[in-house]
PyMOL Python script that loads the backbone (N, CA, C, O; Angstrom):
from pymol import cmd

cmd.read_pdbstr("""\
ATOM      1  N   MET A   1      12.913   2.595 -48.881  1.00  0.00           N
ATOM      2  CA  MET A   1      11.776   3.255 -48.274  1.00  0.00           C
ATOM      3  C   MET A   1      11.151   2.376 -47.196  1.00  0.00           C
ATOM      4  O   MET A   1      10.808   2.866 -46.119  1.00  0.00           O
ATOM      5  N   ALA A   2      11.001   1.090 -47.474  1.00  0.00           N
ATOM      6  CA  ALA A   2      10.380   0.179 -46.510  1.00  0.00           C
ATOM      7  C   ALA A   2      11.250   0.048 -45.262  1.00  0.00           C
ATOM      8  O   ALA A   2      10.733  -0.047 -44.149  1.00  0.00           O
ATOM      9  N   LYS A   3      12.568   0.043 -45.448  1.00  0.00           N
ATOM     10  CA  LYS A   3      13.464  -0.066 -44.294  1.00  0.00           C
ATOM     11  C   LYS A   3      13.358   1.177 -43.411  1.00  0.00           C
ATOM     12  O   LYS A   3      13.344   1.072 -42.184  1.00  0.00           O
ATOM     13  N   THR A   4      13.286   2.335 -44.027  1.00  0.00           N
ATOM     14  CA  THR A   4      13.162   3.586 -43.275  1.00  0.00           C
ATOM     15  C   THR A   4      11.848   3.622 -42.510  1.00  0.00           C
ATOM     16  O   THR A   4      11.808   4.019 -41.345  1.00  0.00           O
ATOM     17  N   GLN A   5      10.787   3.208 -43.163  1.00  0.00           N
ATOM     18  CA  GLN A   5       9.473   3.198 -42.517  1.00  0.00           C
ATOM     19  C   GLN A   5       9.465   2.226 -41.331  1.00  0.00           C
ATOM     20  O   GLN A   5       8.935   2.554 -40.270  1.00  0.00           O
ATOM     21  N   ASN A   6      10.042   1.050 -41.501  1.00  0.00           N
ATOM     22  CA  ASN A   6      10.111   0.076 -40.408  1.00  0.00           C
ATOM     23  C   ASN A   6      10.957   0.605 -39.254  1.00  0.00           C
ATOM     24  O   ASN A   6      10.625   0.389 -38.089  1.00  0.00           O
ATOM     25  N   LEU A   7      12.039   1.289 -39.571  1.00  0.00           N
ATOM     26  CA  LEU A   7      12.904   1.850 -38.535  1.00  0.00           C
ATOM     27  C   LEU A   7      12.181   2.930 -37.738  1.00  0.00           C
ATOM     28  O   LEU A   7      12.310   2.986 -36.515  1.00  0.00           O
ATOM     29  N   VAL A   8      11.431   3.779 -38.410  1.00  0.00           N
ATOM     30  CA  VAL A   8      10.669   4.834 -37.739  1.00  0.00           C
ATOM     31  C   VAL A   8       9.596   4.224 -36.844  1.00  0.00           C
ATOM     32  O   VAL A   8       9.431   4.655 -35.703  1.00  0.00           O
ATOM     33  N   ILE A   9       8.870   3.234 -37.339  1.00  0.00           N
ATOM     34  CA  ILE A   9       7.829   2.581 -36.539  1.00  0.00           C
ATOM     35  C   ILE A   9       8.447   1.903 -35.322  1.00  0.00           C
ATOM     36  O   ILE A   9       7.920   2.020 -34.215  1.00  0.00           O
ATOM     37  N   PHE A  10       9.547   1.204 -35.512  1.00  0.00           N
ATOM     38  CA  PHE A  10      10.222   0.533 -34.401  1.00  0.00           C
ATOM     39  C   PHE A  10      10.681   1.550 -33.353  1.00  0.00           C
ATOM     40  O   PHE A  10      10.534   1.316 -32.154  1.00  0.00           O
ATOM     41  N   SER A  11      11.230   2.664 -33.799  1.00  0.00           N
ATOM     42  CA  SER A  11      11.686   3.702 -32.864  1.00  0.00           C
ATOM     43  C   SER A  11      10.522   4.268 -32.061  1.00  0.00           C
ATOM     44  O   SER A  11      10.646   4.477 -30.854  1.00  0.00           O
ATOM     45  N   LEU A  12       9.404   4.515 -32.711  1.00  0.00           N
ATOM     46  CA  LEU A  12       8.234   5.039 -32.010  1.00  0.00           C
ATOM     47  C   LEU A  12       7.696   4.038 -30.992  1.00  0.00           C
ATOM     48  O   LEU A  12       7.275   4.430 -29.903  1.00  0.00           O
ATOM     49  N   VAL A  13       7.704   2.766 -31.329  1.00  0.00           N
ATOM     50  CA  VAL A  13       7.245   1.732 -30.390  1.00  0.00           C
ATOM     51  C   VAL A  13       8.167   1.681 -29.173  1.00  0.00           C
ATOM     52  O   VAL A  13       7.687   1.557 -28.046  1.00  0.00           O
ATOM     53  N   VAL A  14       9.464   1.772 -29.379  1.00  0.00           N
ATOM     54  CA  VAL A  14      10.418   1.755 -28.267  1.00  0.00           C
ATOM     55  C   VAL A  14      10.216   2.971 -27.370  1.00  0.00           C
ATOM     56  O   VAL A  14      10.226   2.840 -26.146  1.00  0.00           O
ATOM     57  N   ILE A  15      10.036   4.134 -27.950  1.00  0.00           N
ATOM     58  CA  ILE A  15       9.817   5.358 -27.166  1.00  0.00           C
ATOM     59  C   ILE A  15       8.518   5.259 -26.379  1.00  0.00           C
ATOM     60  O   ILE A  15       8.474   5.640 -25.210  1.00  0.00           O
ATOM     61  N   LEU A  16       7.471   4.758 -26.996  1.00  0.00           N
ATOM     62  CA  LEU A  16       6.188   4.595 -26.314  1.00  0.00           C
ATOM     63  C   LEU A  16       6.311   3.613 -25.153  1.00  0.00           C
ATOM     64  O   LEU A  16       5.790   3.869 -24.067  1.00  0.00           O
ATOM     65  N   ALA A  17       6.990   2.503 -25.370  1.00  0.00           N
ATOM     66  CA  ALA A  17       7.162   1.507 -24.308  1.00  0.00           C
ATOM     67  C   ALA A  17       7.980   2.086 -23.153  1.00  0.00           C
ATOM     68  O   ALA A  17       7.652   1.850 -21.990  1.00  0.00           O
ATOM     69  N   ALA A  18       9.023   2.828 -23.453  1.00  0.00           N
ATOM     70  CA  ALA A  18       9.850   3.430 -22.405  1.00  0.00           C
ATOM     71  C   ALA A  18       9.060   4.457 -21.609  1.00  0.00           C
ATOM     72  O   ALA A  18       9.220   4.548 -20.392  1.00  0.00           O
ATOM     73  N   THR A  19       8.222   5.220 -22.265  1.00  0.00           N
ATOM     74  CA  THR A  19       7.399   6.217 -21.585  1.00  0.00           C
ATOM     75  C   THR A  19       6.412   5.553 -20.638  1.00  0.00           C
ATOM     76  O   THR A  19       6.227   6.017 -19.513  1.00  0.00           O
ATOM     77  N   MET A  20       5.786   4.488 -21.074  1.00  0.00           N
ATOM     78  CA  MET A  20       4.823   3.781 -20.224  1.00  0.00           C
ATOM     79  C   MET A  20       5.523   3.149 -19.023  1.00  0.00           C
ATOM     80  O   MET A  20       4.974   3.154 -17.920  1.00  0.00           O
ATOM     81  N   PHE A  21       6.709   2.611 -19.216  1.00  0.00           N
ATOM     82  CA  PHE A  21       7.460   1.992 -18.129  1.00  0.00           C
ATOM     83  C   PHE A  21       7.863   3.042 -17.101  1.00  0.00           C
ATOM     84  O   PHE A  21       7.794   2.779 -15.900  1.00  0.00           O
ATOM     85  N   ASN A  22       8.279   4.212 -17.540  1.00  0.00           N
ATOM     86  CA  ASN A  22       8.670   5.296 -16.642  1.00  0.00           C
ATOM     87  C   ASN A  22       7.507   5.760 -15.783  1.00  0.00           C
ATOM     88  O   ASN A  22       7.699   6.048 -14.601  1.00  0.00           O
ATOM     89  N   THR A  23       6.318   5.840 -16.338  1.00  0.00           N
ATOM     90  CA  THR A  23       5.135   6.272 -15.602  1.00  0.00           C
ATOM     91  C   THR A  23       4.845   5.328 -14.450  1.00  0.00           C
ATOM     92  O   THR A  23       4.485   5.780 -13.363  1.00  0.00           O
ATOM     93  N   ASN A  24       4.993   4.040 -14.661  1.00  0.00           N
ATOM     94  CA  ASN A  24       4.740   3.068 -13.602  1.00  0.00           C
ATOM     95  C   ASN A  24       5.709   3.248 -12.444  1.00  0.00           C
ATOM     96  O   ASN A  24       5.320   3.063 -11.290  1.00  0.00           O
ATOM     97  N   ILE A  25       6.927   3.595 -12.712  1.00  0.00           N
ATOM     98  CA  ILE A  25       7.909   3.806 -11.650  1.00  0.00           C
ATOM     99  C   ILE A  25       7.517   5.013 -10.814  1.00  0.00           C
ATOM    100  O   ILE A  25       7.588   4.956  -9.587  1.00  0.00           O
ATOM    101  N   LEU A  26       7.109   6.093 -11.444  1.00  0.00           N
ATOM    102  CA  LEU A  26       6.739   7.293 -10.706  1.00  0.00           C
ATOM    103  C   LEU A  26       5.497   7.066  -9.857  1.00  0.00           C
ATOM    104  O   LEU A  26       5.424   7.552  -8.729  1.00  0.00           O
ATOM    105  N   VAL A  27       4.536   6.347 -10.375  1.00  0.00           N
ATOM    106  CA  VAL A  27       3.302   6.088  -9.634  1.00  0.00           C
ATOM    107  C   VAL A  27       3.566   5.182  -8.447  1.00  0.00           C
ATOM    108  O   VAL A  27       2.977   5.379  -7.385  1.00  0.00           O
ATOM    109  N   SER A  28       4.435   4.196  -8.598  1.00  0.00           N
ATOM    110  CA  SER A  28       4.678   3.263  -7.503  1.00  0.00           C
ATOM    111  C   SER A  28       5.313   3.964  -6.311  1.00  0.00           C
ATOM    112  O   SER A  28       5.121   3.517  -5.180  1.00  0.00           O
ATOM    113  N   GLY A  29       6.057   5.039  -6.516  1.00  0.00           N
ATOM    114  CA  GLY A  29       6.639   5.776  -5.405  1.00  0.00           C
ATOM    115  C   GLY A  29       5.587   6.426  -4.534  1.00  0.00           C
ATOM    116  O   GLY A  29       5.744   6.483  -3.314  1.00  0.00           O
ATOM    117  N   VAL A  30       4.525   6.914  -5.131  1.00  0.00           N
ATOM    118  CA  VAL A  30       3.444   7.537  -4.372  1.00  0.00           C
ATOM    119  C   VAL A  30       2.724   6.494  -3.537  1.00  0.00           C
ATOM    120  O   VAL A  30       2.407   6.750  -2.376  1.00  0.00           O
ATOM    121  N   GLU A  31       2.459   5.321  -4.103  1.00  0.00           N
ATOM    122  CA  GLU A  31       1.802   4.252  -3.352  1.00  0.00           C
ATOM    123  C   GLU A  31       2.661   3.834  -2.171  1.00  0.00           C
ATOM    124  O   GLU A  31       2.145   3.585  -1.082  1.00  0.00           O
ATOM    125  N   HIS A  32       3.958   3.756  -2.381  1.00  0.00           N
ATOM    126  CA  HIS A  32       4.876   3.350  -1.322  1.00  0.00           C
ATOM    127  C   HIS A  32       4.877   4.373  -0.190  1.00  0.00           C
ATOM    128  O   HIS A  32       4.925   4.005   0.984  1.00  0.00           O
ATOM    129  N   GLU A  33       4.825   5.644  -0.538  1.00  0.00           N
ATOM    130  CA  GLU A  33       4.863   6.697   0.468  1.00  0.00           C
ATOM    131  C   GLU A  33       3.617   6.683   1.352  1.00  0.00           C
ATOM    132  O   GLU A  33       3.691   7.032   2.530  1.00  0.00           O
ATOM    133  N   ASN A  34       2.476   6.284   0.796  1.00  0.00           N
ATOM    134  CA  ASN A  34       1.242   6.240   1.575  1.00  0.00           C
ATOM    135  C   ASN A  34       1.236   5.112   2.597  1.00  0.00           C
ATOM    136  O   ASN A  34       0.416   5.138   3.515  1.00  0.00           O
ATOM    137  N   LYS A  35       2.116   4.125   2.476  1.00  0.00           N
ATOM    138  CA  LYS A  35       2.151   2.984   3.383  1.00  0.00           C
ATOM    139  C   LYS A  35       3.057   3.216   4.588  1.00  0.00           C
ATOM    140  O   LYS A  35       3.117   2.358   5.468  1.00  0.00           O
ATOM    141  N   ILE A  36       3.752   4.323   4.659  1.00  0.00           N
ATOM    142  CA  ILE A  36       4.649   4.605   5.777  1.00  0.00           C
ATOM    143  C   ILE A  36       3.819   4.955   7.004  1.00  0.00           C
ATOM    144  O   ILE A  36       2.902   5.773   6.931  1.00  0.00           O
ATOM    145  N   LYS A  37       4.146   4.329   8.131  1.00  0.00           N
ATOM    146  CA  LYS A  37       3.462   4.633   9.388  1.00  0.00           C
ATOM    147  C   LYS A  37       4.431   5.407  10.277  1.00  0.00           C
ATOM    148  O   LYS A  37       5.419   4.861  10.768  1.00  0.00           O
ATOM    149  N   TYR A  38       4.130   6.688  10.472  1.00  0.00           N
ATOM    150  CA  TYR A  38       4.972   7.523  11.317  1.00  0.00           C
ATOM    151  C   TYR A  38       4.542   7.321  12.767  1.00  0.00           C
ATOM    152  O   TYR A  38       3.426   7.675  13.147  1.00  0.00           O
ATOM    153  N   THR A  39       5.427   6.754  13.565  1.00  0.00           N
ATOM    154  CA  THR A  39       5.089   6.420  14.947  1.00  0.00           C
ATOM    155  C   THR A  39       5.741   7.354  15.960  1.00  0.00           C
ATOM    156  O   THR A  39       5.406   7.318  17.144  1.00  0.00           O
ATOM    157  N   TYR A  40       6.666   8.186  15.504  1.00  0.00           N
ATOM    158  CA  TYR A  40       7.379   9.070  16.429  1.00  0.00           C
ATOM    159  C   TYR A  40       7.654  10.396  15.739  1.00  0.00           C
ATOM    160  O   TYR A  40       8.206  10.423  14.638  1.00  0.00           O
ATOM    161  N   CYS A  41       7.277  11.487  16.374  1.00  0.00           N
ATOM    162  CA  CYS A  41       7.606  12.823  15.867  1.00  0.00           C
ATOM    163  C   CYS A  41       8.462  13.537  16.908  1.00  0.00           C
ATOM    164  O   CYS A  41       8.061  13.686  18.062  1.00  0.00           O
ATOM    165  N   ALA A  42       9.628  13.970  16.489  1.00  0.00           N
ATOM    166  CA  ALA A  42      10.552  14.656  17.387  1.00  0.00           C
ATOM    167  C   ALA A  42      10.080  16.083  17.636  1.00  0.00           C
ATOM    168  O   ALA A  42       9.212  16.592  16.928  1.00  0.00           O
ATOM    169  N   LYS A  43      10.648  16.709  18.629  1.00  0.00           N
ATOM    170  CA  LYS A  43      10.332  18.111  18.915  1.00  0.00           C
ATOM    171  C   LYS A  43      11.020  19.038  17.918  1.00  0.00           C
ATOM    172  O   LYS A  43      10.716  20.228  17.844  1.00  0.00           O
ATOM    173  N   THR A  44      11.950  18.472  17.154  1.00  0.00           N
ATOM    174  CA  THR A  44      12.710  19.256  16.191  1.00  0.00           C
ATOM    175  C   THR A  44      11.812  19.746  15.061  1.00  0.00           C
ATOM    176  O   THR A  44      11.128  18.955  14.411  1.00  0.00           O
ATOM    177  N   LEU A  45      11.819  21.047  14.834  1.00  0.00           N
ATOM    178  CA  LEU A  45      11.061  21.637  13.732  1.00  0.00           C
ATOM    179  C   LEU A  45      11.920  21.666  12.478  1.00  0.00           C
ATOM    180  O   LEU A  45      13.119  21.936  12.549  1.00  0.00           O
ATOM    181  N   CYS A  46      11.321  21.392  11.351  1.00  0.00           N
ATOM    182  CA  CYS A  46      12.035  21.462  10.083  1.00  0.00           C
ATOM    183  C   CYS A  46      12.081  22.913   9.614  1.00  0.00           C
ATOM    184  O   CYS A  46      11.109  23.655   9.755  1.00  0.00           O
ATOM    185  N   SER A  47      13.209  23.298   9.062  1.00  0.00           N
ATOM    186  CA  SER A  47      13.400  24.677   8.616  1.00  0.00           C
ATOM    187  C   SER A  47      14.424  24.684   7.486  1.00  0.00           C
ATOM    188  O   SER A  47      14.793  23.635   6.958  1.00  0.00           O
ATOM    189  N   ASP A  48      14.872  25.874   7.128  1.00  0.00           N
ATOM    190  CA  ASP A  48      15.901  25.984   6.095  1.00  0.00           C
ATOM    191  C   ASP A  48      17.232  25.405   6.558  1.00  0.00           C
ATOM    192  O   ASP A  48      18.057  25.007   5.736  1.00  0.00           O
ATOM    193  N   SER A  49      17.442  25.356   7.869  1.00  0.00           N
ATOM    194  CA  SER A  49      18.700  24.815   8.380  1.00  0.00           C
ATOM    195  C   SER A  49      18.580  23.354   8.812  1.00  0.00           C
ATOM    196  O   SER A  49      19.597  22.687   9.002  1.00  0.00           O
ATOM    197  N   TYR A  50      17.359  22.847   8.969  1.00  0.00           N
ATOM    198  CA  TYR A  50      17.138  21.431   9.302  1.00  0.00           C
ATOM    199  C   TYR A  50      16.231  20.858   8.216  1.00  0.00           C
ATOM    200  O   TYR A  50      15.014  21.043   8.245  1.00  0.00           O
ATOM    201  N   LEU A  51      16.836  20.168   7.270  1.00  0.00           N
ATOM    202  CA  LEU A  51      16.154  19.715   6.057  1.00  0.00           C
ATOM    203  C   LEU A  51      15.706  18.256   6.170  1.00  0.00           C
ATOM    204  O   LEU A  51      16.144  17.543   7.073  1.00  0.00           O
ATOM    205  N   PRO A  52      14.832  17.806   5.256  1.00  0.00           N
ATOM    206  CA  PRO A  52      14.326  16.431   5.322  1.00  0.00           C
ATOM    207  C   PRO A  52      15.409  15.353   5.331  1.00  0.00           C
ATOM    208  O   PRO A  52      15.247  14.334   6.003  1.00  0.00           O
ATOM    209  N   HIS A  53      16.507  15.552   4.604  1.00  0.00           N
ATOM    210  CA  HIS A  53      17.544  14.519   4.613  1.00  0.00           C
ATOM    211  C   HIS A  53      18.239  14.438   5.971  1.00  0.00           C
ATOM    212  O   HIS A  53      18.725  13.373   6.350  1.00  0.00           O
ATOM    213  N   MET A  54      18.293  15.546   6.704  1.00  0.00           N
ATOM    214  CA  MET A  54      18.847  15.521   8.062  1.00  0.00           C
ATOM    215  C   MET A  54      17.901  14.764   8.993  1.00  0.00           C
ATOM    216  O   MET A  54      18.340  14.010   9.861  1.00  0.00           O
ATOM    217  N   CYS A  55      16.609  14.974   8.804  1.00  0.00           N
ATOM    218  CA  CYS A  55      15.600  14.260   9.582  1.00  0.00           C
ATOM    219  C   CYS A  55      15.708  12.762   9.311  1.00  0.00           C
ATOM    220  O   CYS A  55      15.661  11.957  10.241  1.00  0.00           O
ATOM    221  N   PHE A  56      15.850  12.391   8.048  1.00  0.00           N
ATOM    222  CA  PHE A  56      15.989  10.980   7.680  1.00  0.00           C
ATOM    223  C   PHE A  56      17.194  10.366   8.382  1.00  0.00           C
ATOM    224  O   PHE A  56      17.102   9.265   8.926  1.00  0.00           O
ATOM    225  N   PHE A  57      18.311  11.064   8.374  1.00  0.00           N
ATOM    226  CA  PHE A  57      19.521  10.563   9.023  1.00  0.00           C
ATOM    227  C   PHE A  57      19.298  10.390  10.525  1.00  0.00           C
ATOM    228  O   PHE A  57      19.684   9.369  11.094  1.00  0.00           O
ATOM    229  N   ASP A  58      18.680  11.377  11.167  1.00  0.00           N
ATOM    230  CA  ASP A  58      18.418  11.283  12.603  1.00  0.00           C
ATOM    231  C   ASP A  58      17.502  10.105  12.924  1.00  0.00           C
ATOM    232  O   ASP A  58      17.721   9.395  13.906  1.00  0.00           O
ATOM    233  N   CYS A  59      16.489   9.899  12.107  1.00  0.00           N
ATOM    234  CA  CYS A  59      15.545   8.798  12.348  1.00  0.00           C
ATOM    235  C   CYS A  59      16.212   7.437  12.175  1.00  0.00           C
ATOM    236  O   CYS A  59      15.998   6.529  12.978  1.00  0.00           O
ATOM    237  N   THR A  60      17.019   7.299  11.130  1.00  0.00           N
ATOM    238  CA  THR A  60      17.663   6.006  10.912  1.00  0.00           C
ATOM    239  C   THR A  60      18.698   5.707  11.985  1.00  0.00           C
ATOM    240  O   THR A  60      18.917   4.541  12.311  1.00  0.00           O
ATOM    241  N   THR A  61      19.338   6.723  12.542  1.00  0.00           N
ATOM    242  CA  THR A  61      20.276   6.468  13.639  1.00  0.00           C
ATOM    243  C   THR A  61      19.546   6.092  14.923  1.00  0.00           C
ATOM    244  O   THR A  61      20.132   5.471  15.809  1.00  0.00           O
ATOM    245  N   LYS A  62      18.267   6.464  15.031  1.00  0.00           N
ATOM    246  CA  LYS A  62      17.465   6.074  16.192  1.00  0.00           C
ATOM    247  C   LYS A  62      16.832   4.696  16.014  1.00  0.00           C
ATOM    248  O   LYS A  62      16.157   4.205  16.919  1.00  0.00           O
ATOM    249  N   GLY A  63      17.045   4.066  14.854  1.00  0.00           N
ATOM    250  CA  GLY A  63      16.532   2.723  14.625  1.00  0.00           C
ATOM    251  C   GLY A  63      15.277   2.638  13.779  1.00  0.00           C
ATOM    252  O   GLY A  63      14.757   1.544  13.564  1.00  0.00           O
ATOM    253  N   PHE A  64      14.779   3.763  13.296  1.00  0.00           N
ATOM    254  CA  PHE A  64      13.605   3.746  12.427  1.00  0.00           C
ATOM    255  C   PHE A  64      14.038   3.475  10.991  1.00  0.00           C
ATOM    256  O   PHE A  64      15.206   3.650  10.642  1.00  0.00           O
ATOM    257  N   GLU A  65      13.092   3.050  10.167  1.00  0.00           N
ATOM    258  CA  GLU A  65      13.399   2.747   8.770  1.00  0.00           C
ATOM    259  C   GLU A  65      13.420   3.988   7.890  1.00  0.00           C
ATOM    260  O   GLU A  65      14.125   4.017   6.880  1.00  0.00           O
ATOM    261  N   THR A  66      12.661   5.009   8.256  1.00  0.00           N
ATOM    262  CA  THR A  66      12.585   6.208   7.433  1.00  0.00           C
ATOM    263  C   THR A  66      12.217   7.407   8.292  1.00  0.00           C
ATOM    264  O   THR A  66      11.844   7.262   9.456  1.00  0.00           O
ATOM    265  N   GLY A  67      12.323   8.567   7.717  1.00  0.00           N
ATOM    266  CA  GLY A  67      11.947   9.795   8.402  1.00  0.00           C
ATOM    267  C   GLY A  67      11.944  10.961   7.438  1.00  0.00           C
ATOM    268  O   GLY A  67      12.740  11.010   6.500  1.00  0.00           O
ATOM    269  N   THR A  68      11.040  11.900   7.676  1.00  0.00           N
ATOM    270  CA  THR A  68      10.965  13.083   6.832  1.00  0.00           C
ATOM    271  C   THR A  68      10.222  14.185   7.572  1.00  0.00           C
ATOM    272  O   THR A  68       9.692  13.968   8.661  1.00  0.00           O
ATOM    273  N   CYS A  69      10.189  15.344   6.983  1.00  0.00           N
ATOM    274  CA  CYS A  69       9.484  16.476   7.573  1.00  0.00           C
ATOM    275  C   CYS A  69       8.031  16.445   7.119  1.00  0.00           C
ATOM    276  O   CYS A  69       7.749  16.520   5.923  1.00  0.00           O
ATOM    277  N   ILE A  70       7.109  16.334   8.069  1.00  0.00           N
ATOM    278  CA  ILE A  70       5.684  16.311   7.752  1.00  0.00           C
ATOM    279  C   ILE A  70       4.927  17.185   8.741  1.00  0.00           C
ATOM    280  O   ILE A  70       5.478  17.621   9.752  1.00  0.00           O
ATOM    281  N   VAL A  71       3.671  17.434   8.440  1.00  0.00           N
ATOM    282  CA  VAL A  71       2.766  18.121   9.364  1.00  0.00           C
ATOM    283  C   VAL A  71       1.972  17.016  10.063  1.00  0.00           C
ATOM    284  O   VAL A  71       1.054  16.458   9.460  1.00  0.00           O
ATOM    285  N   PRO A  72       2.296  16.684  11.318  1.00  0.00           N
ATOM    286  CA  PRO A  72       1.647  15.545  11.976  1.00  0.00           C
ATOM    287  C   PRO A  72       0.155  15.739  12.234  1.00  0.00           C
ATOM    288  O   PRO A  72      -0.618  14.787  12.124  1.00  0.00           O
ATOM    289  N   THR A  73      -0.249  16.936  12.568  1.00  0.00           N
ATOM    290  CA  THR A  73      -1.664  17.251  12.782  1.00  0.00           C
ATOM    291  C   THR A  73      -1.947  18.605  12.145  1.00  0.00           C
ATOM    292  O   THR A  73      -1.026  19.397  11.945  1.00  0.00           O
ATOM    293  N   PRO A  74      -3.204  18.882  11.825  1.00  0.00           N
ATOM    294  CA  PRO A  74      -3.517  20.181  11.213  1.00  0.00           C
ATOM    295  C   PRO A  74      -3.100  21.356  12.105  1.00  0.00           C
ATOM    296  O   PRO A  74      -3.137  21.267  13.332  1.00  0.00           O
ATOM    297  N   ASN A  75      -2.717  22.424  11.478  1.00  0.00           N
ATOM    298  CA  ASN A  75      -2.330  23.674  12.161  1.00  0.00           C
ATOM    299  C   ASN A  75      -1.096  23.522  13.045  1.00  0.00           C
ATOM    300  O   ASN A  75      -0.961  24.230  14.043  1.00  0.00           O
ATOM    301  N   THR A  76      -0.203  22.618  12.694  1.00  0.00           N
ATOM    302  CA  THR A  76       1.074  22.497  13.407  1.00  0.00           C
ATOM    303  C   THR A  76       2.201  22.686  12.400  1.00  0.00           C
ATOM    304  O   THR A  76       2.013  22.444  11.208  1.00  0.00           O
ATOM    305  N   PRO A  77       3.365  23.114  12.866  1.00  0.00           N
ATOM    306  CA  PRO A  77       4.490  23.319  11.937  1.00  0.00           C
ATOM    307  C   PRO A  77       5.088  21.989  11.477  1.00  0.00           C
ATOM    308  O   PRO A  77       4.782  20.930  12.025  1.00  0.00           O
ATOM    309  N   LEU A  78       5.936  22.067  10.472  1.00  0.00           N
ATOM    310  CA  LEU A  78       6.643  20.883   9.986  1.00  0.00           C
ATOM    311  C   LEU A  78       7.529  20.318  11.083  1.00  0.00           C
ATOM    312  O   LEU A  78       8.313  21.042  11.697  1.00  0.00           O
ATOM    313  N   ARG A  79       7.401  19.027  11.324  1.00  0.00           N
ATOM    314  CA  ARG A  79       8.227  18.354  12.324  1.00  0.00           C
ATOM    315  C   ARG A  79       8.931  17.171  11.680  1.00  0.00           C
ATOM    316  O   ARG A  79       8.500  16.642  10.656  1.00  0.00           O
ATOM    317  N   CYS A  80      10.020  16.774  12.307  1.00  0.00           N
ATOM    318  CA  CYS A  80      10.735  15.579  11.888  1.00  0.00           C
ATOM    319  C   CYS A  80      10.011  14.374  12.477  1.00  0.00           C
ATOM    320  O   CYS A  80       9.985  14.194  13.694  1.00  0.00           O
ATOM    321  N   CYS A  81       9.424  13.549  11.611  1.00  0.00           N
ATOM    322  CA  CYS A  81       8.696  12.363  12.066  1.00  0.00           C
ATOM    323  C   CYS A  81       9.358  11.113  11.496  1.00  0.00           C
ATOM    324  O   CYS A  81       9.782  11.085  10.341  1.00  0.00           O
ATOM    325  N   CYS A  82       9.435  10.085  12.330  1.00  0.00           N
ATOM    326  CA  CYS A  82      10.090   8.832  11.971  1.00  0.00           C
ATOM    327  C   CYS A  82       9.055   7.721  11.885  1.00  0.00           C
ATOM    328  O   CYS A  82       8.021   7.768  12.552  1.00  0.00           O
ATOM    329  N   GLY A  83       9.340   6.731  11.065  1.00  0.00           N
ATOM    330  CA  GLY A  83       8.383   5.651  10.938  1.00  0.00           C
ATOM    331  C   GLY A  83       8.962   4.400  10.326  1.00  0.00           C
ATOM    332  O   GLY A  83      10.163   4.292  10.082  1.00  0.00           O
ATOM    333  N   THR A  84       8.061   3.448  10.082  1.00  0.00           N
ATOM    334  CA  THR A  84       8.414   2.168   9.485  1.00  0.00           C
ATOM    335  C   THR A  84       7.629   1.988   8.202  1.00  0.00           C
ATOM    336  O   THR A  84       6.566   2.579   8.011  1.00  0.00           O
ATOM    337  N   LEU A  85       8.173   1.166   7.333  1.00  0.00           N
ATOM    338  CA  LEU A  85       7.526   0.913   6.043  1.00  0.00           C
ATOM    339  C   LEU A  85       6.497  -0.184   6.167  1.00  0.00           C
ATOM    340  O   LEU A  85       5.848  -0.536   5.182  1.00  0.00           O
TER     341      LEU A  85
END
""", "prot")
cmd.dss("prot")
cmd.show_as("cartoon", "prot")
cmd.util.cbc("prot")
cmd.orient("prot")
């Protein structure tokens, strides 16, 4: 009985620790995304045929570190914008 109880407690501690570690990874991605400075927005509009990964590829071939589809200013359509981290 004592071995079973210890095993259950140990399993719960491991699951709790793994859950807390996973949360930190997800949160750090949001902080990282807020630090990107978009310095160039192309005339290319993002659509169903021009997706964010295509924008990223175009930006990196132009020498930027990253790129994605964003709304650069209010009331404008999604554009491919490139930036640095």
